[in-house]
N, C-alpha and C positions, 0 to 999 in steps of 0.2 A: 513405273519408277518415278520418284520425286527427286529432281535434280536442282541443286542450287548452283547457278553459274555466275561467276564474277568476271567482269570484263571492263577494264577502263577504256578500251578501244571499242566503242559501240555507238550506234546512232542515237541522237537525242533530238528533242523538238527544235532546238536552236541550230544544231548541226546535223541534219538528217543524213548526210553522206559520210559522216565520220565513222570509220570502221564498218562501212556498208557490207563488206564481205562477211563479217562476223554476224551482223544483223540478218543477212540473207540466210546464213546457215541456221540460225536459231529460229527464224520464222518457219523454215522448212521442217525443223524438228517439231515445232508446235503443231504444224499442219498435219503431221502424221496421226495425231490424236491418241497416241499411246504413252506419252511422256507428260508429266506435270512439271513444267519448267518455271522456276522462279529466277528471273533475270535481274541482277544487280550490277549497275554500272556506276561506280563511284566517280564523282566529279571533283577534280582538284581545284581549290580556290586559295589564292595567296591571302595573307593577312591584309586587313584594311591599312592604308587606303588603296593598295595595289589591286584589290578585288573590284574596285570601282573604275578601273582603267582598262582600255583594250589590251589584250583580246579577251580579258576575263569578265568585263562588265556584262556582256550578253549572256554569259552562262548563269548569271543570277536569276534569269527568267525561267530556267528549267525547273519544273515542279518536282516535288519529292517523289511522285509516282505518276506515270503517264502511259497511255496506250497510243500515243501519237505516231510511233514508228511501226505499228502493226502488231505488236504484242505488249503485254504489260511489263513495264520496266521500273525498278526502284532506282532513284538517283540520289544516294546519300552524299554529303559533302565531306571531304577531308582536307586538311590544311596542307597546302602545297608551297614549297619554297623553290621558285624557279631558278634553274641553272645550278643551284648549290645543294639542293636537298634530295636529288633523285634516288641516291642509294638508300635513303631512310624512308622512302614512300611506303613500302609494304607495311610497316608497323602502324603508320597513321591510317592507311586504308583499312586495315583490319580493325583498328579502334573505332572507325566510323561505321563499319559494316556490322560488327558484332551485336550491338544493341538491337538493331532491326532484325537480323536473322535469328537471334535467340528467341525473340517473340514469335516469329513465323514458325520456327522449328517446334516451339512448345505447342502451338495451335495444331500443327500437322507435320510430323517429323519428316525431314529429308532423308534420302537414302545415300546421297553422295554429294561432295563439293567439287566443283569443276572450275578451272581457270582457263580462259581463252587467250592468254598471252603469257609468256613466261616471266616477264618482269615489267612492272612490279606485281602483276596479278598473282603469279604462281606462289611466291613466298607469303603474300597476304592471304591467299586462299588456304595455305598450309596452316597458318595460325588459326583461321576460322575452323578448319576441319578438326584440328586438335582440340579446340574448345568445345566443339559439338560431338566429338567422338566419332567422326565419320571418315570413310575412305576418301582419298583425294585423287583427282586426275588433272593434268596440265597439258595444254597444247602450246607448241612453239611455232612461230611463223616466219622467222628470219632475222629481222633487226633485233628482236629481243635476245637472240643468241649471239649474233655477230657483234652487236654494240655492247650490250650489258655484260656479255661474257668476257669482255676485256677489262672490266672494272673489278678489282679484287673483292671489294665489299659486296657488290651485287652478285658476283659469281659464287661467293661463299653462301649467300642466302639461296641462290638458285640451286646449288648442289644439295643443300640441306632439304629443300623442298622436293627435289627429285628423289632423294633417298626415302622421303616419307611417302611419296606418291605410289599408289597401287598400279598406276598406268600413266604413260606419257605418250604424246603424239607429236609428230613432225609433219610439215606439209610437203616434204619430199624425202627421197632416200638420201640425198646429199646432206640435207639438214639433220637428218637422223645421225649420220656419221659425225657431223660437227658436234652434236650433243654427246656422242660417245667419246669423242676426243677431249671434251671438257671434263670427262669423268662421270657421266651419268650412266645409269645401268642399262646396258644394251638390251637385255632380255625383257625389259619393261617398255621399250620404245617402239611404237607402231607408226606406220605412215598413213596419214589421212589427207588425201589430195583435196584441193579446193573443189567448189561446185561451179555452176554456171546457170544463169538465167537464160534458158534457151528461147524463151519467148521474145526477149529483147535482143540478144546477141546471136544473129544468124545472117548469112550472106544476103545482101541487097545488091543488085547489079551495080558495079562500081561507077559507071557513067551516070546512072540515075541518082545514086547517093551523092556524087560530086556536084551534080546540078542542084540538088536540094540544099546542101550546106553552103554552096557558093552564093545561093540566092538569099541566105539569111544575113541581114545587115549587121546583126550583133556579132557575127563570126567573121565575115569578110574574107573567107577562104577563096583563093584564086580558082577560077573555073577551069584552067588549063594547065598542062605540064605535070610532070611527076610530083606527087605529093607525099612527103614523109610526115608522120605524126608521132609525137613523143608525149604520151600521157603520164601524168603523175605530178606530185608536189614539186615545186621549183626549189629544191634543196640540194646542197652539194653532193649528198650521197647518190642522187639520181643521175648526176653527171650530164645534164643537158648541154653543158658547154662543149662536150666532145662531139655532139651531133651538129652543133652550130659550126664548129671547126671542120667537121667532115663535109659540110655543105659547100665549103670553098673548093672541094675536089669534085663537086657534082654541079656543074654550071647551069643545068636546066631545071634542077629540082627546087622545090619550095618546102619549107618546114613549118608545121603548126605545133606549137607547144600548148598542150591542154592541161592547165593547172595554175595554181598560184603558190607563192611561198617567198621565203626570205631572200632567195637568190635571184629574184627577178631583176633587180636593178643591175646586178653584175652581168647577167645574161644579155640584157638589153645593151649594156655598154660594150660587151664583147661583139655582138652583132654589128654595132656601129663601127667599132674599130676595124673590123674585118671587111667593111663595106658590104655587109649582107643584110642590112636592116630591111631592105625591100623584099627579101626572100624569107624573112623569119617573122611569123605572126604569132603574137601572144593572144590566145583565145580566152584566157582567164579560166575561172572555174567552170568546167563543162559538166552539167548534171548527167546522172546515169540514164536519163531518158533520151538525151541528145547524143551521148557518147557513142552508141552504136552506129549512128548515121556518120559520125566523123570517122570512126574506124573503117566502115565499109567504103568510104570515099577515098581512103588513103591507099597508095600503092605499097607502102612498106611501113610497119611500126618499128621504131628504133627506140630501145631503152637500155643505155649502157651503164646501168647502176653499178656501184661499187659492191653491193651485196643485196641478195634477195634469198628468200627461202624457195618459194615458187610463186611468182607474181600473178595475181589474179588477172591483171591486164594482159599478160601473155596469152592466157586462155581465151579472154574475151576478144582480143584481136584476131586470133586464129579462127574463132567461131564465126567471125564476120567475114572470113575469107581473105584476111590480110596477112601476108607472111611477116615474120618478125626477125629482127636482127638484134641479138642480145649477147652479152659476154658469157664466158664459161663459168658461171656462178650458180650456186644453189642447185635447183633441179632442172637447169637448162637442158642438159642432155637427156633428161627423162621426157621432155616436151619436143625438142627439136631433134627428131630421130632420122629425118632425111630432108632433102632440099625442098620438098613440098611445104614444109613448115617454115623455111627460112634459112638463116645462117647463124652459127655461133661465131662471133668475130672478136678479135683483140679489142681491148678498150683503148684504142688510139683512133685519131681522126681518119688516118689513111686506111686502117683496118676496117672501120665502119663504112667508109666510102666505097671500098672495094666490094664489100658484102652487098651493099645496097645496089651498086652498079651491076653485079651479077644477077640479082633478082630482076632489076628493071630490064636487063637484056633478054631474059627468058622467064617471064613471070608464070608461075603455076596458076591454074584456074582457081577461082574462089571456092569451088566445090572440093577440089583436091586439098586446098589449104584447110578448110573447115573439117574435113574428115579426120584430121589429126586429133581433134578434141571431141569426137563423137561420143566418147565414153563419159564425158563430164556432164553432170547436172546437179542441182541442189537436192533433188530427190535422192540420188545415189549417195551424195555427201551426207545427208541426214541419216540414211539407212546405215552407213558405215560408222558414224559416231555413236548412234544408238546401240549398234552391235558391240562396239568397244566398251560402252558403259555397262552393258549387260555382262560382258565377259569379265569385267573387273569385279562386279558385284557377285558373280557366280564363282569367282576364283579360277576362271579359265585363262590359259596363256593369251597374251596380247598377240594379235595377228600382225606379224612384223612384215611390213613392206608389201602387203597384198594390194595389187593394183585395183582401181575402181572398176575396171572392166569385169572383174569376177563378181563383184556385188551387183553390178548392173545386170549381168546375165542371170543371177539368182533372182533378181527382182522381176525380170520379164519372163 
């Protein structure tokens, strides 16, 4: 199969961790050896002079094509109008992508056009697929449905693309239902769970991991006492403020925030106002090589997001043997099936604190915790998406909600 995949959320030479989970998936697909993948990751650039200013100035250094992220990726530019032009991005993306992919399609025809995020990628890929006369598939991941699905202009484009698509994917059963509730065709929506880099994310004895990360001066993590970690971008949707407020009810605990973002100043001010600055540490951007050590060192991973499809970091934390405290959102109940995985807690400081206290009082073993995600791997993830593409091209029904354990059993 020759697959043309379009993903605005994808690693690049300047931001190698951007959309790393999509990059991991596609590298695993290429590693199989039975798929010819052409990866196109459009880069949005505002008009001059804004393109010369942060955060866009660095993106000017991204080459038109590169293999720096482990596979060959094309990076065409499209015009971006920050904050005001989001609903109209699909048309500009398609306009930037089409000249390139027409030439590639002429040289060696594609079989299918794929989008790895529902908005703006899905409607843009739909335009490309119509222009090339090819079938279309689209994957949803969470924020694309929960945020853009509330914007009428974006939702109209998403539903039109869903109607055109021969197959759709969601990262959890719950997200699949959210797509159906928006009016997308249920019979064409399958569930495709995330993968996991099992070489990086696996249990390391918590005491040893804590000693390691506390010895790193660039992190400065405390060597003793209960440690909570909240990974992810510091943005309002991730709701780190609730964890800081919960810390007031957990007098012995410390909190490490692993991420950067626009909400950092507000979070620092909140910690100071509550008298918690000494117990809240901002780690900054933690690379994927260091993140497993931080997760293994933590007693609990807390992530009280307002919305998620199925967060990769839930799976990564559990794989490291760290129980999680998360709200009842997205695929939470598909992951936290019993108390060995952690707790599903209300999105309130007291609710979070109570859940954390329960875990700290009777912690499960790291081996027990990790067993909850034993069925996840990037190999299984790649096998499932390739099977999905084949089913679409063969005209077979989409496998609706098949758990990855079945594919893993078939693989082994």
